[in-house]
N, C-alpha and C positions, 0 to 999 in steps of 0.2 A: 408562844413556846411552853409547855408544860414541865414541870419535873420530870413526869413520866417519859418524854421524850429526849430529855438528856439522858436518862436512865437506859433508854433504846439505844442510844448512840454508844454509850459504853459498854450494853450488851453485845452490841454488834462487834466492838472491837476486840471485845473480849472471845467472842467465839470466831471471830476471822483471826486474828493475830497470836492468839492464846495468851492473852495480858489480861489477869485479873485486875478487878478494882475494888474500890471498897469507900464508903465518906467517910474522910477525915483521916482515919489512921487505922491501920492493922492492930489488932491486939498485939502487946510487943512480943509474944512468944507463938505468932500466930502466922506471922508476916509468911507470905511464900516467897519463893525464889524468884530473883530478878528475872527478867522487867515484870514491874505494877505499877497500876494508876492506882493516886488518891485523888478523890476531888471533893469540894467545898463549897459553900456560898458565904464569903465571908463579910459581906456587907451587902446593904442595898442604896440605891439613890433614886427613890421613886419619885415619880411627877405627881404634886400636889393638885389638889382642886381645891375649892371652897369648904366642900364638906367632907373631905377625907382624900383618899388615894386615887386618882386619875388611873394611873398606869403602874402596876409593881415593874420593879429594873431591879435583878437581884446579880449581883458581881457574881461571874462563876469561873473558879480555880481549878486547874486539871495538872495533875504533877505527874509525870512519869519518871520512874526511877529505874535507872539501866546500870549494869556492871560496866559497861563499856559505851562508847560514843556509838550511836544505831542510826546511822543516817536515814537507812531504808526504814525502819520503824517509826521515827518519826514522821518522814513522808507520808505512811500508810495513816499513821494517827491525822495529820493534818488534813489529808485527803478526808478523812470520816469527818472530820469538824468543818469541810466547807459543803460536804453532801447534805449534811445537815443543817445548814445555812449560818454555820457559828464565823462570825469574823473575830480574830484572835491578836493578840501580841503575844512573844515567846520571848522566854530568856532561859538562859543556861547556869546551872553552878554546879559544882563540883563538893561533896559531902567528904572530906577526908576522912575524919572520925568513921566512916562509914564506906568508905570507899566504892562509892556510885555517884554516878551523874543524876541532877535532880532538872528535868525540862519543865519548864512550867509554862503552861497555856494561860493567858488573862484574858477575858471577854465578859461582857455585861448581857444578859437577856433579858426581854422583856416576855413577862409572865402573863400569859392568855388564858381566859377561861378558870375553870376548877383545878383546884391544885392536884387531882389525881393521885 
């Protein structure tokens, strides 16, 4: 998978389900109305070889923020992840200070070829 494929998946979610996204966070005064998505690559666990990195492995975190619990939207996002071949784990939190739910999808992706 390439970084551009992750972006293509997020573009698909944005255009199909009207859920905007950004890398890491929206500027404080520019966050769109809920729901929205943030994504980031918090770490890597590369596979080493004797002279360098044999395979790049990036952790990928996708966070869905909603005002109310939205089972249908979550199912649609999970379907998109599966369509793009992403195996994920999911957790849920409620952010009291912001009055919103945060659904977190965590996965690892193997980065193939050029970083487009």
